[in-house]
Z-matrix of the N, CA and C atoms (Angstrom, degrees):
N
C 1 1.445
C 2 1.528 1 110.74
N 3 1.323 2 116.02 1 -48.40
C 4 1.469 3 118.46 2 -177.80
C 5 1.522 4 111.62 3 -64.55
N 6 1.312 5 116.75 4 -34.08
C 7 1.466 6 119.87 5 178.82
C 8 1.527 7 111.18 6 -65.94
N 9 1.320 8 117.70 7 -30.69
C 10 1.468 9 119.45 8 -179.70
C 11 1.527 10 111.27 9 -67.84
N 12 1.331 11 117.50 10 -24.96
C 13 1.464 12 118.78 11 174.02
C 14 1.527 13 110.18 12 -60.65
N 15 1.316 14 115.72 13 -39.02
C 16 1.467 15 120.21 14 179.82
C 17 1.526 16 110.30 15 -73.92
N 18 1.326 17 116.55 16 -46.81
C 19 1.464 18 121.08 17 -176.82
C 20 1.524 19 111.56 18 -61.72
N 21 1.328 20 117.39 19 -44.28
C 22 1.457 21 121.08 20 -175.47
C 23 1.521 22 113.30 21 -96.44
N 24 1.324 23 117.81 22 -5.17
C 25 1.455 24 121.16 23 177.43
C 26 1.518 25 113.89 24 69.06
N 27 1.334 26 117.26 25 30.44
C 28 1.455 27 120.24 26 178.51
C 29 1.529 28 109.54 27 -88.86
N 30 1.301 29 114.86 28 152.95
C 31 1.455 30 121.29 29 -176.22
C 32 1.523 31 110.22 30 -82.55
N 33 1.320 32 115.65 31 129.99
C 34 1.457 33 122.00 32 179.26
C 35 1.529 34 109.54 33 -65.58
N 36 1.302 35 117.13 34 134.24
C 37 1.461 36 126.25 35 179.67
C 38 1.529 37 113.59 36 68.70
N 39 1.318 38 118.09 37 7.83
C 40 1.457 39 121.66 38 170.93
C 41 1.523 40 106.66 39 -84.83
N 42 1.325 41 117.32 40 131.63
C 43 1.461 42 120.51 41 -174.04
C 44 1.524 43 112.06 42 -55.58
N 45 1.317 44 117.09 43 -47.18
C 46 1.463 45 120.79 44 -179.24
C 47 1.530 46 110.81 45 -61.42
N 48 1.319 47 116.47 46 -46.21
C 49 1.461 48 120.16 47 179.25
C 50 1.519 49 112.39 48 -63.02
N 51 1.312 50 116.52 49 -40.37
C 52 1.469 51 120.02 50 179.82
C 53 1.528 52 111.23 51 -66.47
N 54 1.332 53 116.53 52 -42.24
C 55 1.468 54 119.71 53 -179.78
C 56 1.520 55 110.43 54 -64.09
N 57 1.329 56 116.99 55 -45.96
C 58 1.458 57 119.53 56 -179.86
C 59 1.526 58 110.95 57 -64.23
N 60 1.310 59 117.53 58 -39.23
C 61 1.465 60 120.04 59 177.73
C 62 1.522 61 111.17 60 -67.29
N 63 1.329 62 117.12 61 -36.20
C 64 1.462 63 119.60 62 177.26
C 65 1.522 64 110.94 63 -62.93
N 66 1.330 65 116.63 64 -43.49
C 67 1.473 66 120.19 65 178.86
C 68 1.534 67 109.61 66 -60.04
N 69 1.324 68 116.09 67 -46.51
C 70 1.464 69 119.33 68 179.68
C 71 1.528 70 110.93 69 -62.31
N 72 1.324 71 117.10 70 -44.07
C 73 1.461 72 121.10 71 -177.90
C 74 1.523 73 110.97 72 -62.74
N 75 1.328 74 116.67 73 -42.21
C 76 1.465 75 120.37 74 -177.26
C 77 1.523 76 111.79 75 -72.31
N 78 1.324 77 117.81 76 -44.28
C 79 1.458 78 120.50 77 -173.29
C 80 1.527 79 114.45 78 -101.88
N 81 1.325 80 118.04 79 -14.64
C 82 1.459 81 120.37 80 -175.82
C 83 1.514 82 113.87 81 -112.23
N 84 1.323 83 116.01 82 12.44
C 85 1.461 84 119.06 83 179.57
C 86 1.524 85 108.98 84 -139.01
N 87 1.292 86 115.00 85 -179.48
C 88 1.462 87 120.37 86 -179.71
C 89 1.526 88 112.64 87 -90.03
N 90 1.313 89 117.11 88 6.50
C 91 1.463 90 121.41 89 179.05
C 92 1.525 91 108.65 90 -71.71
N 93 1.322 92 116.49 91 130.29
C 94 1.467 93 120.27 92 178.42
C 95 1.526 94 109.42 93 -83.49
N 96 1.330 95 116.33 94 162.72
C 97 1.461 96 120.09 95 177.41
C 98 1.519 97 111.12 96 -61.43
N 99 1.322 98 117.51 97 -36.31
C 100 1.476 99 121.34 98 177.67
C 101 1.518 100 110.31 99 -63.43
N 102 1.325 101 117.15 100 -45.96
C 103 1.463 102 120.80 101 179.60
C 104 1.527 103 110.53 102 -63.44
N 105 1.304 104 116.35 103 -40.02
C 106 1.460 105 119.51 104 -179.55
C 107 1.523 106 110.65 105 -68.85
N 108 1.319 107 116.58 106 -38.32
C 109 1.458 108 120.65 107 175.93
C 110 1.528 109 110.60 108 -62.82
N 111 1.318 110 116.75 109 -41.91
C 112 1.463 111 121.13 110 177.66
C 113 1.527 112 111.07 111 -63.00
N 114 1.337 113 116.99 112 -33.76
C 115 1.458 114 121.70 113 179.02
C 116 1.525 115 111.03 114 -58.43
N 117 1.336 116 116.86 115 -37.95
C 118 1.457 117 120.30 116 -177.73
C 119 1.521 118 112.78 117 -69.63
N 120 1.322 119 117.58 118 -17.34
C 121 1.470 120 120.03 119 176.21
C 122 1.522 121 110.87 120 -69.22
N 123 1.332 122 117.03 121 -21.14
C 124 1.456 123 121.16 122 -175.34
C 125 1.521 124 113.23 123 -110.56
N 126 1.328 125 118.08 124 6.40
C 127 1.458 126 120.42 125 -176.93
C 128 1.521 127 110.51 126 -105.34
N 129 1.284 128 114.87 127 -179.25
C 130 1.458 129 121.50 128 179.83
C 131 1.523 130 109.75 129 -102.74
N 132 1.318 131 116.35 130 46.22
C 133 1.470 132 121.30 131 -175.71
C 134 1.525 133 111.56 132 -56.83
N 135 1.325 134 117.74 133 -38.71
C 136 1.465 135 119.68 134 179.65
C 137 1.521 136 111.24 135 -61.40
N 138 1.331 137 116.77 136 -38.17
C 139 1.459 138 119.83 137 178.82
C 140 1.524 139 111.39 138 -70.06
N 141 1.320 140 116.96 139 -28.93
C 142 1.464 141 120.73 140 177.20
C 143 1.525 142 109.43 141 -72.35
N 144 1.337 143 116.97 142 -39.21
C 145 1.460 144 120.88 143 -178.29
C 146 1.526 145 112.61 144 -72.66
N 147 1.311 146 118.36 145 -35.35
C 148 1.464 147 121.03 146 -170.83
C 149 1.530 148 114.47 147 -58.96
N 150 1.348 149 121.21 148 -40.63
C 151 1.471 150 118.33 149 178.63
C 152 1.531 151 113.20 150 -63.64
N 153 1.318 152 116.83 151 -20.08
C 154 1.460 153 121.12 152 -178.56
C 155 1.530 154 112.25 153 -97.29
N 156 1.338 155 117.13 154 3.72
C 157 1.455 156 120.51 155 176.30
C 158 1.510 157 114.97 156 97.06
N 159 1.322 158 117.89 157 15.72
C 160 1.456 159 120.82 158 177.32
C 161 1.517 160 113.27 159 98.96
N 162 1.318 161 114.02 160 178.18
C 163 1.461 162 121.62 161 -173.25
C 164 1.526 163 112.81 162 -61.21
N 165 1.320 164 118.15 163 -43.36
C 166 1.467 165 121.24 164 -176.11
C 167 1.526 166 110.90 165 -62.50
N 168 1.324 167 117.17 166 -45.87
C 169 1.464 168 119.87 167 179.58
C 170 1.523 169 110.90 168 -67.14
N 171 1.322 170 117.11 169 -35.06
C 172 1.467 171 120.19 170 176.64
C 173 1.524 172 109.66 171 -64.73
N 174 1.318 173 116.88 172 -39.64
C 175 1.463 174 120.66 173 179.17
C 176 1.533 175 110.65 174 -59.65
N 177 1.334 176 117.30 175 -46.02
C 178 1.464 177 120.11 176 -179.56
C 179 1.528 178 111.62 177 -70.11
N 180 1.328 179 116.90 178 -33.75
C 181 1.469 180 119.77 179 175.15
C 182 1.526 181 109.70 180 -65.48
N 183 1.336 182 116.17 181 -36.51
C 184 1.465 183 120.92 182 177.22
C 185 1.525 184 110.67 183 -61.16
N 186 1.315 185 117.03 184 -40.32
C 187 1.466 186 119.77 185 179.71
C 188 1.525 187 111.00 186 -57.49
N 189 1.317 188 116.84 187 -35.97
C 190 1.472 189 120.41 188 178.50
C 191 1.522 190 111.75 189 -69.83
N 192 1.325 191 116.99 190 -20.65
C 193 1.468 192 121.28 191 -178.78
C 194 1.531 193 113.14 192 -91.38
N 195 1.308 194 117.36 193 -1.00
C 196 1.471 195 120.61 194 -176.28
C 197 1.532 196 112.80 195 -56.55
N 198 1.335 197 120.71 196 -43.11
C 199 1.476 198 118.24 197 178.50
C 200 1.536 199 112.58 198 -57.49
N 201 1.308 200 117.43 199 -41.66
C 202 1.470 201 120.60 200 176.90
C 203 1.513 202 111.78 201 -66.67
N 204 1.340 203 116.89 202 -34.79
C 205 1.464 204 120.81 203 177.94
C 206 1.517 205 110.88 204 -63.97
N 207 1.316 206 116.33 205 -38.07
C 208 1.463 207 120.55 206 178.56
C 209 1.531 208 109.24 207 -64.06
N 210 1.331 209 116.36 208 -40.73
C 211 1.462 210 120.38 209 177.48
C 212 1.526 211 110.88 210 -63.10
N 213 1.325 212 116.98 211 -42.41
C 214 1.467 213 120.70 212 178.26
C 215 1.517 214 110.17 213 -63.12
N 216 1.329 215 116.69 214 -42.38
C 217 1.462 216 121.60 215 -178.83
C 218 1.526 217 111.05 216 -57.94
N 219 1.344 218 116.55 217 -45.28
C 220 1.456 219 119.53 218 -178.02
C 221 1.508 220 111.08 219 -84.49
């Protein structure tokens, strides 16, 4: 995941960059959803969410990023 920030030039801890990297990591690598879910147990996800107003606001911001996620997926 962290290497994709370098490869794709996305900004670390930027919501858009993190979402696009997550899509790539989940669908473009051999990482399983279980492994990726386990990864979040060891990260600072709460600190990433807090500048954006918490999990709920991040969820709605993610919905706005869905068109870009589809582009990343394909």
